[in-house]
N, C-alpha and C positions, 0 to 999 in steps of 0.2 A: 758015826759022828763026823769022822774025817770026810766021808763022802758028802755029808750034808753041807759042811763048810765049803767044800770044793764047788758044789752046785751053786751055793749062795754067792760065792766070789765070782763065778762065771756069769751069773745073771746080773750082778752089779756092773761088771766090766762091759757086758753086752748092752745094758741099758744106757751106760754113759756114752757109748759110741753110736747108739741107735739114731737114725736120721729122722728128723722131723719132716713132715710132708711140706714141700714148698707150694704155696697157694697163690692164686692171682692176687696181686696187691703187695706181695712180699718184695723186699728189696732185692733178694737174690733170685727171684722168679725168672725162669728162662722159657721162651716160647717153645712149644713142642712142634714137631713136624706138621706143617699144614695150617698152623694157627696164624691168624692175623691180629694185629694190635693197632688201634688208632687212639692217639692221645692228643688232647687239645688244651692248652693253657692260655688264658687271657689275663693279662696283668697290667695294672697301672704302674708306670715306672717314674722314678724321680732321680735326677742327677744334678748335683751342684758343684761347680768348679770355681774356686775363688783365687785368682792370682793376685798378688800384691801390686796391682797396677791400676787400682781404682774401679775395676769391673767385678761383677759377680754374676756368672752365667748359670742360669737355671734351665734345665731341660725336663719337660714333663710330657708324657704321652702314653699310648696304649701299645702293648706288644702282644702279638699273636704268635704262639709257638705250636706248630703242628708236627707230629711224628707218626709215621706209618711204618709198621714192622711186619716181618713175615718170617716164620720158622721154616727154613729150607730143610733142616734136619733137627733132631733133638739137641744137637750140639752146635749148630750154625744158624745164627739169625742175621738178617739184614734189615737196615732201616733207611728211610728217606726223611729228611727234616727240612721244613720250610718255615722261616720266620718272616713276619711282616710287621712293621711299625707304622702306625698312623696317628694323626693328630698329635704329633711329636714336635712341640714348639720350643725354640730356644729364645730366652729373654734375658736381657741384662737388667738385673734388679737395682743396679746403682744409678740408673738414669731412666727418665720417663720420655726422653726424646727419641730414642732409637726404637724402630719397629721390631717386632719379633719375626723370626724366620723359622721354617720347618725343616726337619731332617727325617722325612718319611720314606717309605718304600720297602723293598725286599732286601733281606740280608743274603749273603751267599748261601745257596742250598747245601745241605750236607748229605753225604752218602756214607753209611757206617756198616761194619760187619763185626759181629761178636762171636767168638769161638769158646765153647765151654770145654776146658781141658779136664777138669775134675768136677764131680758132682757129689754132694753130701749123701746122695742115695747109695753110692758105692764107696765113696771116700769120706774122710772126716770133714773136708771143707769144699766149698764151691770156688773154683779158680777159673777166671775168664780172661781172655785176651781180646783186644779190640783195636780197630783202625777206623778213623773218621777223616774223610776228605771233604774240605770246604772249597767249593768251586765258585770263583768270582765271575759273575756274568755281566757286570757293568762297571764303568769307571766310578770311583768314589768322588763325591762332590761335597764340599763344606760350604754352607751358606754364610751370609754376612748381613749386617745392617748398619747403616750410618744415617742417622736421622730417620726420615721416612723412606729412604732409598734402601731396598733390601732385595735379596735373592735367596731362593730356597736351595737346600742341598738334598742329599739322599741318605739312605741307611747302609750303603755299601762301605766296606773297609778298603777296597781296592787291591786286595791281596788274596791269593789262594793259600790254603793251609792243609797240613797233614798232621793228624794226631795219632799217636800210638799209646795205648793204655793197658793196664792190667788191674784186675780186681780179685779180691779174696774175701770170702764171707761165710757166715754160717747162721742158720736158725737153730738155736740150741734147745728151745722148747716152744710150746704153742704161742707164747706171748713175746718172746725176746729174739731179736735178730741184729746182726751187725755186718758191716762191710767196710773194708779198707780199699782204697783205690789210689793209683799213681799214674801219671801220664806226662807226655811231652808233646808240644805242638810246635811245628816248624811253619813259620809264615814266610812265603816267598816274597821277593821284592815286587813292588807294584807302583802305582801312581795315585795321586790325589790332586784334585783340582780345587783350589781355593777361589770361590767366587769373589768378585770385586765390582766396584761401580764402573770401572773402565775396562781394564784388561785383566782377565782371569789369570791366576798364577798356578802353574803345574809343579807339583813336588814329586820327586822320585823318592820312594820309600824303600829303604834297605831291608833285607831279610832279618828275621829275629827268631828267637827260640824261647818259648814259655814252658815251665814245668809246674806241676801241681801235686799236692797230696790231699786226700779227702777221707774223712771218717764219718760213717753213717750208722745211726742206731734207730731201730724201729720197735715200738711197743704196740702189741696187738692183743689187748686184754680179752677181747671177744672177736669172733671171726669177722664181724661187720665193721669194726672201728679200729683205726690205725693212727698212731702219732709217730711222725718221722722227724728226726733232727739230724742235721749234718753240719760239719765245719770243713772248710776248704782253705788251704793256703796256696796261693799261686805266685810264683816268682816270674814276673814279666821281664823279658829281656829288653835290652836297650833298643830303642827305635830311633833311627836317624832319617830325617826328611830334609831334602835339599832341592831348592829351585835355582833359577839363574841368579837370583839376588839375595836369597835368604836361606838360612839353615836352622832347623829346629831339632833338638835332641832331647828325648825323654829317657832318662837314665833307668837302669834296671832297679826294680823295687818289688816289694812283696805286698800283696793285697790279701785280706782275710774276708771270707764270705760265710755267713751263717744262714741256714735254711730251716724253717719250721713248716711242716705240712700236716694237716689233719685230713684223713681220708675216710670215706664211708662207702661200704660195699652195698650199693643200692639193689643190684641183682647179682647173680653168680658171675656175670660177665660185664658189669658196669660199675665203675667207681667214680664218685664225685669227690672233689677235694677243695680245700682252702689252703693258700700258700702265702707265706710272708718271708721275704729275703731281706737281709741287711748286710751291707758291706762295710768293713772297716778299711777304708782306702788309705794307703800310705801317703804322707806328705812328701813331696820331693821338689827339687829345683829343676824346672825345665830350662834348657839352654837355648836362647834365641840369639843367633849371631854372636855367640861368645859371652853373652850376659845371662846370668841366672835369674829366673823368675819363679819365686816360690809358689807352689800350688797346694791348696787345701781342697780336698774333694770329699764328697759324700754321695752315697748311692743306695737306694733301697727300692723295693717294689712288692706289691701284694696283688693277689688275684684268685681266680677260681679255675678249676680244670675238670675235665672228664677223661676217663680212661676206659676204652672199650675193647673187649676181647671177643673175637668171633672166628 
């Protein structure tokens, strides 16, 4: 009888630590050596910024996000990311006399590397470390409009960036999976050109540091269907911009982002998805030449995507 209890206890402990197989589409899935991954998201974006100065700026457009990944080894993956915004127009809703202007174009491309330190196949959890470099290739330009006189800007931020991150997660049964992530992004100093009717104005942008925490849960009741939900808190560091005649300071603040994604495994190597993101942006006082301007902001976007493994 003692031997029977001992065997039962051993089986219980073994089953509680047994690893679930990570499949394509799982949050903690890691590319195997020689595998390629191509993902494409197409989203309708919306952003509204309301300063207490009589204006209400609304930005609407389409954002294309492309990621290409490759598994160098089972523990080392690399990625290239390219984002492009088009038909992204800025309009002042408080007036009908000012023309709209666009902020289209490429964002800074990203180069990323992820290293899997621990895997739930051999350990209890998946633990990854990553680095992301954002390489600015063009000057940032902000458009303007006064009456029917307007000029377009672009989608560049004007700064290079380096992000370091860490992730920990586990798929504890066939249907349930979680992941926690933390990271920090350092933005180098750079420049931004403010378009104007006569002389454009160049702002020097100081460096800043952002940090974030993210929690993700995915429910996969059957192999083909997945529901993902995540929440992220980002502390954006103070950003100081200064030209020959003006100074703009955005103080440090915390933004919250919530993501819902429904995914369907069309084939063993192809996933289609629907995505909805909603941001709870903090209200803060932007300082312009020593005077505070209260900002109220709102941002969300929704779209579709595909994820291909080959």
